[in-house]
Structures are given as structure tokens and as C-alpha cells.
C-alpha positions as CSV (number, residue, x, y, z in Angstrom):
1,M,-3.3,9.0,40.7
2,H,-2.2,10.6,37.7
3,K,-3.9,11.3,34.5
4,R,-1.4,11.1,31.1
5,A,-2.2,14.1,29.0
6,P,-3.3,13.2,25.3
7,A,-0.7,13.1,22.3
8,A,-1.1,15.7,20.6
9,P,-2.4,13.9,16.8
10,R,0.6,13.9,14.5
11,G,0.0,16.6,11.7
12,R,-1.8,14.7,8.5
13,D,1.2,17.3,6.3
14,A,4.1,15.7,7.8
15,T,3.5,12.8,6.2
16,V,2.1,13.5,3.1
17,R,5.4,15.8,2.8
18,E,7.3,12.6,3.9
19,G,5.8,10.4,1.3
20,I,6.0,13.2,-1.7
21,H,9.6,13.0,0.1
22,A,9.9,9.3,-0.8
23,A,8.3,9.4,-3.8
24,L,10.7,12.1,-5.7
25,L,13.5,10.0,-4.2
26,A,12.2,7.1,-6.3
27,G,11.7,8.8,-9.6
28,A,10.8,11.8,-11.3
29,A,7.3,12.1,-10.8
30,T,4.3,15.2,-11.7
31,A,1.6,16.5,-9.2
32,R,-1.0,14.1,-11.0
33,D,1.4,11.0,-10.0
34,L,2.4,11.8,-6.8
35,S,-1.4,12.8,-5.9
36,K,-2.6,9.2,-6.7
37,R,1.1,7.6,-4.7
38,V,0.2,10.1,-1.4
39,G,-3.7,10.4,-2.1
40,I,-3.9,13.4,-1.8
41,P,-6.0,16.1,-4.0
42,E,-3.8,17.0,-7.5
43,H,-3.9,21.5,-6.3
44,E,-2.4,20.5,-2.8
45,V,0.7,19.2,-4.2
46,A,1.7,22.7,-5.6
47,G,1.9,23.7,-1.5
48,H,3.7,20.9,0.0
49,L,6.3,20.5,-3.5
50,E,6.7,24.5,-2.0
51,H,7.9,23.6,1.4
52,L,9.4,20.8,0.0
53,E,11.9,22.7,-1.8
54,R,12.3,24.8,0.6
55,S,13.4,22.3,3.3
56,L,15.6,20.0,0.8
57,K,18.0,23.4,0.4
58,H,18.9,23.3,3.9
59,K,19.6,20.0,4.0
60,G,21.8,20.3,1.0
61,G,19.7,18.9,-1.7
62,K,17.2,20.8,-5.0
63,L,14.0,19.9,-5.9
64,V,14.3,20.0,-10.2
65,I,11.6,21.2,-12.2
66,E,11.1,19.4,-15.6
67,P,9.4,22.2,-17.7
68,P,6.7,21.2,-19.2
69,T,6.5,21.8,-22.9
70,C,3.6,22.5,-25.6
71,L,2.2,19.7,-27.5
72,D,1.5,21.4,-30.5
73,C,4.5,23.8,-31.3
74,G,7.1,22.6,-29.1
75,F,7.3,25.5,-26.9
76,A,9.2,24.7,-23.2
77,F,8.4,26.8,-20.1
78,T,11.8,27.1,-19.1
79,Q,12.0,30.1,-17.2
80,R,8.5,29.1,-15.3
81,H,8.9,28.0,-11.6
82,R,6.0,27.6,-11.2
83,F,4.8,24.1,-9.3
84,T,1.4,23.8,-11.4
85,R,0.8,23.3,-15.0
86,P,0.2,26.6,-17.4
87,S,-3.2,26.8,-18.9
88,G,-2.0,27.6,-22.5
89,C,1.1,28.3,-24.5
90,P,2.4,32.0,-25.5
91,E,3.9,31.4,-28.5
92,C,0.7,29.2,-30.7
93,R,-1.9,29.8,-27.6
94,G,-2.2,25.8,-27.2
95,R,-3.7,24.0,-24.8
96,R,-2.1,20.6,-24.9
97,I,0.8,21.1,-22.6
98,T,2.7,18.7,-20.5
99,L,3.0,18.6,-16.8
100,P,5.6,19.2,-15.4
101,Q,7.9,16.6,-13.8
102,F,9.8,17.2,-10.3
103,R,12.8,15.2,-8.9
104,I,15.5,15.8,-6.4
105,E,19.3,15.8,-7.1
106,W,21.4,16.2,-4.0
């Protein structure tokens, strides 16, 4: 009688990324929104978005980042390509900054 090899555990990252991908297909979302929908801490979302961006490039898609904006002076972080919120505004030193939003384009 042959013993069957145990099935390899399915990686949680693949499931999380699929969830993030599905959430972004439904519409634009912030890292906070995505963390709530997928059930992971907000600071982990950035790593998954980096991977998702690379995956989308190979499939002909694009992860678009709508830049954060300073609520005090209106400065838009258009040159920033990070997936996290900036800590302060370079113009007015304000700390009230909107979250970047992400969406998928094909």
C-alpha cells in the first residue's frame, strides 16, 4: 500500500493577492480599504501591490496610483511612485495627507 504524499499547503500570499486583484477590479481603493477587504494589516498591502504591479505588466495591465494630496495646501505628490502615504508635505510641512488610491487599467 502506497502512502500518499501530503498536499503542499497553498500559499496565503497567492490568496491575498488574488483578493487584492479582485478588489481593484471592482474599483479604486486605498491601502486601508484593501487591508479591510482582504483581512491583512495595512502595512503589508504595499508589498502585495508591488508584486501585483509586476504581474499586471506581464499580462498587459497597469496598476495606476492616484497620488496623495496635502489637505492643507493642495500639493499633489504626482512624482511619487511609492505605495505608502507620505509622512509630510514638502511645501507646507502639513501632516494631513490623503491616502493614495490604486486601480487597475487594461
